[in-house]
VEXDOVEX-595424 format. One line per field, with one value per residue (C-alpha): residue in three letters; x, y, z. Coordinates in steps of 0.02 Angstrom, whole numbers, plus 50000, padded with zeros to 5 digits. Layout:
BEGIN
code = [ALA/...]
u = [X/...]
v = [Y/...]
w = [Z/...]
This chain:
BEGIN
code = [MET/THR/ARG/PRO/GLY/VAL/SER/ASN/THR/ARG/LYS/ARG/ARG/ARG/PRO/ALA/TYR/SER/CYS/VAL/SER/CYS/ARG/ARG/ARG/LYS/VAL/ARG/CYS/ASP/ARG/ALA/ASN/PRO/CYS/GLN/GLN/CYS/VAL/THR/GLN/ASN/ILE/ALA/SER/THR/CYS/THR/TYR/GLU/GLN/ASN/ARG/ASN/ALA/ARG/VAL/GLY/ARG/GLU/THR/VAL/PRO/SER/THR/THR/ASN/GLU/ALA/ASN/TYR/GLN/ARG/GLN/ASN/VAL/LEU/GLN/GLU/GLY/ASN/SER/GLY/GLN/PRO/SER/HIS/THR/PRO/HIS/ALA/SER/SER/GLN/GLN/ALA/ALA/SER/THR/THR/GLY/GLN/ILE/ARG/GLY/MET/VAL/SER/LYS/THR/ARG/VAL/PHE/GLY/GLN/GLY/HIS/TRP/MET/ASN/ILE/PHE/SER/LEU/THR/GLU/GLY/LEU/PRO/SER/LEU/GLN/PRO/LEU/MET/GLY/LEU/TYR/ASP/THR/ILE/ILE/ARG/ASN/ALA/SER/HIS/GLY/PRO/PHE/ASP/ALA/ILE/ALA/ASP/LYS/ILE/ALA/GLN/CYS/LYS/ARG/LEU/ALA/ARG/SER/ILE/LYS/SER/GLN/ARG/PRO/SER/ARG/SER/SER/LEU/PRO/THR/GLN/ILE/HIS/GLN/SER/LEU/PRO/GLY/SER/HIS/ILE/VAL/ILE/GLU/LEU/THR/GLN/LEU/TYR/PHE/ALA/SER/PHE/GLU/SER/CYS/TYR/ARG/ILE/LEU/GLN/ARG/THR/SER/PHE/MET/LYS/HIS/CYS/GLN/THR/TYR/LEU/ASN/ASN/HIS/GLU/ASP/THR/ASP/THR/CYS/ILE/VAL/LEU/GLN/ILE/PHE/LEU/VAL/LEU/ALA/ILE/ALA/GLY/PRO/LEU/HIS/GLN/ASP/ASN/LYS/ILE/ARG/VAL/ASP/VAL/ALA/SER/LYS/ALA/GLY/MET/TRP/ILE/HIS/THR/ALA/GLN/THR/TRP/LEU/SER/ALA/PRO/LEU/GLU/LYS/ASN/ARG/LEU/THR/LEU/GLY/ALA/ILE/GLN/LEU/HIS/CYS/LEU/LEU/LEU/MET/ALA/ARG/GLN/VAL/ASN/GLN/VAL/GLY/ALA/ASP/LEU/ILE/TRP/ILE/SER/THR/GLY/SER/LEU/MET/ARG/MET/ALA/MET/GLN/MET/GLY/LEU/HIS/GLN/ASP/PRO/ASN/CYS/LEU/ARG/GLU/MET/GLU/SER/THR/GLU/ASN/GLU/LEU/ARG/ARG/GLN/LEU/TRP/TYR/THR/ILE/LEU/GLU/LEU/ASN/LEU/GLN/SER/SER/LEU/ASP/SER/GLY/MET/VAL/PRO/MET/ILE/ALA/THR/GLY/ASP/TRP/ASN/THR/LYS/PRO/PRO/SER/ASP/HIS/SER/LEU/GLU/SER/GLU/PRO/GLU/ILE/GLY/GLU/GLU/GLU/GLU/SER/ALA/ALA/ARG/LYS/PRO/PRO/SER/PHE/GLN/PRO/ILE/LEU/SER/LYS/SER/ILE/PRO/VAL/ARG/LEU/HIS/ALA/SER/ARG/LEU/ILE/ASN/ASP/LEU/ARG/GLU/GLU/PRO/PRO/TYR/ASP/GLU/ILE/LEU/GLU/VAL/GLY/LYS/GLU/LEU/ALA/LEU/ALA/CYS/ARG/ASP/ILE/SER/VAL/THR/LEU/ASP/GLN/ILE/ASN/SER/ALA/SER/PRO/LEU/ASP/GLN/PHE/ALA/SER/SER/PHE/CYS/THR/HIS/LEU/ILE/ARG/ARG/PHE/THR/LEU/CYS/LEU/HIS/TYR/LYS/PHE/ALA/ILE/LYS/ALA/ARG/VAL/ASN/PRO/LEU/TYR/SER/HIS/SER/ARG/LYS/ALA/GLY/VAL/GLU/ALA/ALA/LEU/ASP/ILE/VAL/ALA/LEU/VAL/GLU/ASP/ASP/LEU/TYR/ALA/ARG/VAL/LEU/ARG/CYS/GLY/GLY/GLY/MET/PHE/ARG/ASP/ILE/VAL/THR/ARG/ALA/ALA/ILE/ILE/ILE/PHE/SER/GLU/SER/SER/PRO/ASP/PRO/GLU/ALA/GLU/SER/SER/SER/LEU/ALA/LYS/ARG/ARG/ASP/TYR/ALA/ARG/GLN/GLU/THR/LEU/LEU/ARG/ASP/ALA/ARG/CYS/VAL/VAL/GLN/TYR/ALA/LYS/GLU/ARG/LEU/HIS/TYR/GLY/GLU/THR/ASN/VAL/LYS/VAL/TYR/ILE/PHE/TYR/ASN/MET/MET/LEU/SER/GLN/ALA/GLU/ALA/ARG/LEU/ASN/GLY/GLN/SER/GLU/GLU/GLU/ALA/VAL/SER/ARG/THR/LEU/HIS/GLU/SER/VAL/ASP/VAL/CYS/TYR/ASN/MET/MET/GLN/ASP/MET/VAL/VAL/GLY/ALA/SER/ILE/SER/ALA/GLY/PRO/SER/THR/ALA/SER/LEU/GLU/GLU/SER/LEU/ASN/ARG/SER/ASN/ASP/PHE/GLY/GLU/SER/LEU/ASP/SER/GLY/PHE/ASP/TYR/ILE/HIS/ASP/ASN/ASP/PHE/ASN/LEU/ASP/PHE/PRO/ASP/LEU/GLN/LEU/PHE/SER/GLY/TRP]
u = [51287/51271/51253/51375/51323/51193/51238/51233/51213/51088/50920/50857/50711/50619/50621/50740/50636/50774/50869/51043/51144/51044/51056/51250/51263/51146/51028/50837/50769/50602/50578/50546/50611/50728/50743/50775/50943/51008/50949/51026/51193/51181/51170/50998/51042/51119/50966/50920/50822/50842/50757/50644/50558/50372/50310/50429/50542/50714/50760/50877/50820/50903/50787/50790/50889/50727/50638/50795/50812/50627/50642/50795/50708/50554/50670/50754/50591/50522/50680/50668/50492/50537/50675/50806/50958/50988/51114/51246/51195/51235/51100/50975/51031/51013/50841/50799/50873/50764/50605/50629/50601/50778/50931/51098/51188/51161/51083/51185/51113/51065/51177/51156/51308/51333/51435/51591/51591/51700/51555/51484/51646/51599/51431/51495/51618/51495/51490/51660/51740/51916/51867/51806/51815/51876/51704/51620/51733/51700/51511/51530/51631/51557/51377/51306/51217/51299/51485/51513/51696/51746/51646/51807/51865/51700/51688/51864/51813/51654/51764/51879/51721/51675/51841/51835/51677/51762/51913/51791/51690/51850/51881/51826/51646/51517/51383/51377/51305/51337/51271/51165/51099/50919/50933/50932/50758/50609/50462/50377/50213/50321/50413/50248/50183/50339/50338/50154/50195/50338/50219/50086/50209/50365/50320/50186/50323/50471/50414/50544/50472/50334/50219/50144/50310/50407/50282/50297/50483/50474/50359/50470/50627/50528/50491/50664/50820/50923/50832/50817/50924/51049/50983/50808/50869/50950/50804/50703/50814/50822/50633/50631/50758/50656/50486/50553/50517/50329/50281/50163/50254/50397/50498/50492/50548/50694/50745/50737/50834/50976/50991/50972/51144/51211/51088/51139/51320/51295/51194/51325/51477/51383/51351/51526/51630/51714/51570/51523/51430/51301/51249/51186/51008/50843/50859/51026/50952/50812/50925/51029/50880/50824/50996/50992/50829/50879/51038/50939/50798/50932/51064/51197/51310/51160/51263/51352/51204/51238/51404/51309/51173/51304/51353/51170/51133/51283/51231/51055/51108/51227/51071/50976/50847/50876/50803/50619/50590/50507/50680/50760/50722/50545/50493/50333/50230/50262/50452/50416/50331/50454/50597/50508/50459/50643/50711/50606/50637/50820/50798/50701/50839/50963/50869/50841/51029/51084/50998/51069/51248/51246/51300/51212/51119/51220/51099/51012/50845/50876/50991/50847/50686/50608/50419/50351/50266/50082/49953/49909/49997/50102/49996/49837/49817/49781/49933/49981/49934/49804/49648/49574/49476/49573/49740/49693/49645/49764/49879/49901/50036/50107/50261/50170/50123/50297/50383/50292/50390/50564/50625/50587/50661/50817/50821/50812/50930/51067/51028/51038/51203/51293/51468/51524/51407/51261/51095/50997/50849/50731/50773/50748/50575/50533/50584/50496/50337/50350/50380/50225/50129/50192/50152/49981/49949/50018/49915/49755/49796/49833/49664/49577/49636/49497/49559/49600/49708/49886/49971/49884/49932/50111/50112/50039/50170/50315/50256/50239/50410/50487/50419/50416/50597/50645/50547/50633/50800/50777/50714/50811/50963/50855/50736/50884/50935/50756/50782/50887/50833/50643/50672/50683/50518/50435/50574/50542/50355/50383/50529/50423/50274/50384/50468/50307/50235/50396/50389/50205/50250/50294/50114/50096/50131/50186/50292/50369/50454/50557/50595/50664/50779/50815/50957/50978/50815/50730/50833/50767/50675/50838/50920/50846/50668/50724/50829/50694/50569/50678/50733/50549/50499/50629/50576/50701/50770/50796/50621/50508/50377/50245/50153/50015/50137/50216/50042/50014/50185/50154/49986/50077/50235/50141/50111/50286/50350/50236/50326/50490/50453/50410/50573/50665/50570/50601/50789/50790/50687/50816/50947/50844/50835/51032/51079/51258/51269/51208/51250/51095/50978/51085/51088/50902/50850/50954/50873/50704/50738/50807/50658/50533/50637/50640/50458/50416/50533/50645/50841/50897/51069/51004/50878/51001/51135/51012/50951/51128/51172/51016/51024/51209/51163/51019/51130/51267/51148/51072/51254/51291/51138/51173/51351/51286/51149/51285/51390/51257/51204/51382/51463/51623/51712/51628/51656/51819/51728/51617/51768/51858/51706/51687/51863/51831/51776/51802/51671/51555/51699/51762/51596/51575/51737/51698/51546/51596/51562/51377/51375/51453/51341/51352/51286/51150/51073/50968/51076/51189/51342/51291/51457/51361/51312/51493/51501/51360]
v = [57734/57750/57927/57977/57944/57802/57635/57497/57362/57222/57223/57075/56990/56951/57029/56958/56877/56786/56879/56946/56811/56664/56731/56759/56584/56510/56416/56410/56550/56537/56727/56741/56887/56830/56679/56502/56486/56634/56581/56413/56494/56613/56762/56822/56993/57015/56943/57082/57104/57223/57396/57375/57217/57220/57093/57136/57277/57244/57222/57372/57531/57693/57836/57985/58137/58247/58115/58097/58288/58295/58168/58247/58415/58327/58237/58397/58480/58340/58345/58528/58520/58382/58482/58361/58415/58364/58238/58191/58179/57992/57971/58061/57960/57805/57829/57891/57726/57633/57711/57610/57452/57386/57424/57478/57320/57135/57011/56865/56737/56842/56991/57154/57218/57390/57429/57443/57259/57134/57029/57158/57165/57015/57071/57238/57150/57029/57051/57137/57066/57084/56946/56823/56668/56666/56725/56590/56458/56515/56496/56327/56261/56359/56418/56297/56137/56044/56065/55970/55924/56000/55879/55813/55988/56042/55883/55919/56100/56037/55915/56065/56151/55997/55988/56174/56147/56007/56115/56256/56135/56089/56267/56334/56375/56455/56329/56239/56300/56235/56057/56081/56249/56185/56134/56324/56336/56361/56242/56224/56313/56458/56468/56487/56609/56725/56706/56761/56903/56959/56959/57057/57191/57231/57174/57318/57434/57326/57203/57066/56889/56804/56739/56584/56511/56558/56481/56315/56325/56356/56205/56092/56144/56106/55933/55897/55996/55915/55965/56146/56284/56365/56541/56494/56423/56582/56684/56584/56620/56802/56814/56738/56869/57017/56960/56893/57056/57055/56882/56900/56770/56851/56690/56665/56846/56821/56650/56718/56873/56763/56673/56812/56868/56705/56684/56863/56829/56655/56751/56891/56766/56682/56837/56916/56771/56785/56808/56674/56712/56582/56670/56826/56782/56862/56739/56825/57001/56949/56878/57035/57143/57032/57043/57227/57235/57107/57198/57349/57269/57170/57306/57215/57336/57449/57606/57536/57488/57625/57533/57364/57444/57505/57332/57268/57416/57377/57193/57235/57357/57222/57105/57246/57286/57465/57433/57400/57221/57267/57326/57159/56981/56915/56865/56796/56929/56881/56902/57062/57130/57047/57138/57296/57275/57226/57374/57497/57411/57441/57623/57634/57556/57667/57815/57774/57720/57881/57978/57865/57872/58059/58019/58062/57933/57818/57852/57995/58016/57969/57829/57705/57676/57533/57567/57584/57418/57396/57392/57210/57070/56940/56797/56732/56577/56550/56549/56390/56385/56525/56435/56565/56707/56843/56774/56751/56942/57037/57143/57327/57378/57550/57529/57603/57756/57776/57754/57909/58008/57937/58081/58211/58118/58093/58281/58309/58181/58267/58434/58362/58270/58382/58396/58537/58683/58751/58736/58904/58908/58945/58772/58697/58774/58714/58542/58544/58590/58447/58327/58394/58358/58178/58157/58222/58091/57947/58016/58006/57825/57775/57857/57741/57582/57582/57437/57400/57259/57283/57217/57349/57482/57425/57440/57619/57665/57592/57688/57847/57834/57805/57972/58081/58063/58154/58310/58305/58289/58422/58554/58507/58624/58777/58726/58745/58909/58974/58987/59143/59191/59205/59198/59009/58996/58884/58751/58763/58733/58582/58507/58504/58427/58295/58257/58244/58119/58010/58011/57963/57798/57734/57725/57585/57440/57329/57449/57507/57339/57363/57538/57485/57347/57418/57519/57635/57715/57639/57750/57907/57951/57970/58083/58227/58204/58207/58362/58466/58410/58455/58624/58668/58606/58717/58895/59038/59105/59277/59299/59426/59341/59385/59276/59266/59219/59082/58999/59012/58940/58800/58747/58757/58663/58522/58433/58442/58391/58235/58190/58228/58106/57979/58003/57980/57824/57754/57787/57687/57546/57539/57498/57341/57285/57295/57469/57507/57689/57758/57935/57955/57916/58018/58175/58162/58137/58289/58394/58344/58394/58565/58594/58551/58655/58811/58799/58777/58915/58794/58781/58707/58666/58563/58475/58426/58375/58261/58181/58157/58049/57949/57919/57861/57739/57673/57645/57565/57438/57403/57368/57256/57157/57144/57079/56950/56895/56886/56779/56660/56639/56630/56522/56557/56639/56810/56790/56882/57032/57040/57024/57163/57272/57231/57277/57457/57519/57697/57695/57815/57926/57959/58003/58127/58216/58218/58313/58450/58583/58549/58679/58818/58968/58948/58776/58759/58604/58700/58645/58498/58453/58318/58232/58127/58024/58003/57831/57760]
w = [51199/51384/51459/51586/51768/51710/51769/51633/51762/51701/51786/51874/51776/51941/52111/52241/52384/52471/52603/52559/52651/52576/52400/52427/52490/52353/52488/52496/52604/52688/52676/52862/52958/53011/52903/52970/52880/52966/53138/53115/53067/53215/53109/53131/53166/52991/52900/52785/52625/52479/52509/52356/52417/52399/52520/52673/52731/52786/52961/52971/52874/52887/52928/52813/52865/52882/52993/53102/53120/53175/53294/53374/53384/53467/53593/53636/53662/53777/53879/53898/53956/54086/54152/54089/54008/53825/53786/53662/53476/53491/53617/53509/53348/53454/53499/53319/53257/53379/53312/53152/53251/53261/53361/53280/53332/53350/53476/53517/53645/53794/53754/53649/53559/53484/53328/53428/53480/53371/53333/53211/53106/52997/52957/52891/52777/52693/52507/52489/52325/52406/52540/52411/52400/52576/52653/52542/52612/52784/52761/52685/52838/52981/52945/52809/52867/52722/52701/52540/52523/52690/52792/52880/52920/52986/53089/53174/53207/53305/53398/53451/53507/53618/53688/53727/53824/53920/53961/54027/54134/54230/54279/54451/54447/54563/54518/54677/54843/55021/55021/55184/55143/55132/55314/55362/55284/55409/55394/55222/55271/55334/55172/55082/55199/55186/54992/54990/55103/54993/54843/54922/54996/54908/54735/54734/54688/54638/54500/54497/54498/54412/54545/54476/54411/54565/54680/54573/54586/54775/54795/54684/54791/54960/54883/54817/54853/54715/54558/54573/54475/54592/54533/54582/54761/54795/54746/54867/55020/54975/54965/55138/55200/55128/55197/55365/55462/55405/55485/55623/55735/55820/55844/55654/55633/55750/55663/55487/55542/55626/55452/55334/55339/55291/55148/55082/55094/54997/54857/54860/54837/54692/54605/54642/54575/54404/54289/54166/54002/54035/54191/54099/54118/54170/54323/54373/54348/54468/54593/54586/54624/54759/54840/54848/54929/55056/55096/55141/55240/55345/55355/55261/55172/55146/55130/54975/54874/54747/54695/54681/54580/54454/54420/54407/54285/54167/54172/54123/53988/53914/53902/53818/53946/53912/53734/53721/53674/53511/53451/53482/53429/53435/53615/53700/53768/53952/53916/53844/53996/54117/54041/54050/54237/54277/54186/54279/54444/54410/54374/54535/54635/54553/54602/54779/54802/54721/54869/54996/54932/54888/54717/54547/54449/54336/54186/54113/54017/53833/53874/53861/53756/53855/53865/54049/54109/54088/54234/54208/54296/54208/54293/54228/54318/54505/54617/54713/54907/54893/54922/55033/54937/55029/54985/54802/54786/54664/54762/54707/54579/54589/54468/54315/54411/54489/54324/54261/54385/54347/54234/54357/54498/54393/54376/54551/54602/54488/54568/54747/54721/54594/54659/54544/54565/54669/54571/54557/54669/54531/54462/54629/54636/54459/54497/54660/54575/54459/54598/54686/54538/54537/54716/54686/54553/54664/54808/54698/54656/54837/54889/54766/54864/54993/55092/55270/55237/55321/55166/55060/55188/55185/54994/55005/55135/55029/54877/54981/55044/54877/54806/54951/55006/54842/54901/55072/54999/54862/54989/55143/55118/55084/55219/55342/55265/55277/55466/55440/55262/55228/55036/55054/55153/55016/55047/55233/55216/55078/55182/55337/55252/55169/55336/55433/55294/55318/55505/55483/55410/55576/55620/55484/55607/55467/55375/55536/55562/55405/55456/55632/55559/55385/55316/55161/55119/55266/55382/55321/55476/55580/55454/55360/55425/55604/55589/55506/55639/55782/55709/55695/55860/55945/55955/55908/56072/55995/55928/56011/56119/56239/56367/56233/56091/56206/56224/56038/56006/56133/56048/55873/55929/56022/55859/55810/55979/55971/55805/55884/56029/55895/55808/55983/56022/55844/55859/56032/55946/55806/55942/56002/55818/55799/55761/55844/55823/56000/55945/55858/56004/56130/56027/55972/56147/56193/56063/56117/56295/56239/56133/56276/56415/56294/56257/56448/56504/56599/56613/56448/56506/56664/56549/56416/56548/56637/56472/56413/56564/56561/56373/56389/56527/56424/56273/56375/56456/56285/56210/56350/56322/56130/56172/56291/56163/56025/56136/56177/55993/55925/56055/56155/56011/56061/56251/56240/56162/56323/56441/56357/56369/56561/56586/56521/56697/56649/56517/56603/56673/56503/56428/56577/56541/56359/56376/56501/56362/56391/56525/56414/56385/56199/56192/56061/55970/55850/55705/55770/55695/55563/55596/55721/55568/55508/55583/55482]
């Protein structure tokens, strides 16, 4: 007699080696993980084995309650040490599930689906007696290679699928590019040179492309414009747009800059059209990353990068880049590394754009488990077109060291851009300390690159800029407050040091070209860095001072004034490179005049008034030259703009009357109204 609670189910005489699906369908299983039968039927994610298998473990195992609790406690401790807030239990359980080696969901083609997606509903209902024999009939007709008596039904369903593809192919698509777009390319040797410049510079921090394969595609497109994939073609044009300012020939720089806008808009249109599922590829992710970089380098919608980065991040997460490749289907090692590099490039773009837009990052620590990229390159074979030994040298890669500081920079960005509450100063100091340690580690890495190569110096400047701007943004507000409240003196010192580091980037001739023509993060010098330097270079008029103190102040302020003059010159050069906001140059030049007059004991009002009129005249002449240049390059369509500008004869008079307040006694530019940046 059977005891209560004891099952009388008959035991199997031999262990079950086939997967659950093959055993239910009564087909031969090759016992792989996943098996070939499940792969053929497109149900690889549901290929599971019984838990008591001796030879192999199941693809989806449930962690014990004790292990999951230990992992959650460890995750909370790690986030607490890194200064990051702990997140929802769902995020923790998601990471806990990922430690078993698989995700809680399924992989279909290029996309990853969580349990909420409809494609998971059938896998969860397999084996339910209430759905039999319907599910068995479905397997026979749809999944199995042999359909038995239902061959005619299966054949008609296959014909319906082919007809569906034909219908989709007739719908509007974004597969085609302008037929003559290849005619906008510069010479073949220039394309190769610009491509090599790109890999030696920007790819040092943003790892997007595989050099060897991309150079092959590039050479193929140069030889035959018809047989190259559209995504690859757009990648080539965007690489040229990004590397254009780095070429040593000014004529080539001007030529590429004149075409970069058209290339960027073409790529943006291709990506912004109604999304098609077959475009969810790593190539499209690469194209999107290149597009965001090209927009910043060429000032094409650079202020809206944060919005576009959100689209890129959602696209990447839908493809599972936020999950380590080891948790997904089996892939080649090169694809695993490429996915990791792309994910951390997207995280970096997200972080940088959050500072530029004044918005919080769109992801938090714990929302991904992708491992950081390795130090070694994906390429193991020599690159095309690099016969010279100097060109074949491996460029530096700073992405692994930058990825280590992503958690603390995420925390800093949230503190900087939190719209609801003011962060406590103690937390600012704590995060600032962690940022300082990250900057020190990166500085040690940069010091090890003992190279006089301009491209290596560019890579070093780029890496420095990416990390130091977080320290500047974190301490900026409190550095300004420190002028009247000495409790924030640490932020004042940290802010000044970060501002000086960023202004010093102009001394790098190659990187300075991008700083002059770029937008977004490449405009840092004329924002926070400039304000801090000008506020420090202008002595406090109410402070006690003797003749000896004035001499000491002059010696101490001379270094800051030199950097202030550099900022003014840099603002003027940006106007030459297409910047249309003249207010920045005018007001910074006025601030410089006030600081110099105050330090020399001269009349501040007269110095500032004289500089104001001179600066306005300079800007007016530069704007006229830009309009004439645009009219010549664009044809007669822009001539009316120049005529309307020339008809405004009262331009200088209106400016004169608008600045009458400059002679008021309370005029002070110590802390200028930052509304002058509102037109950006």
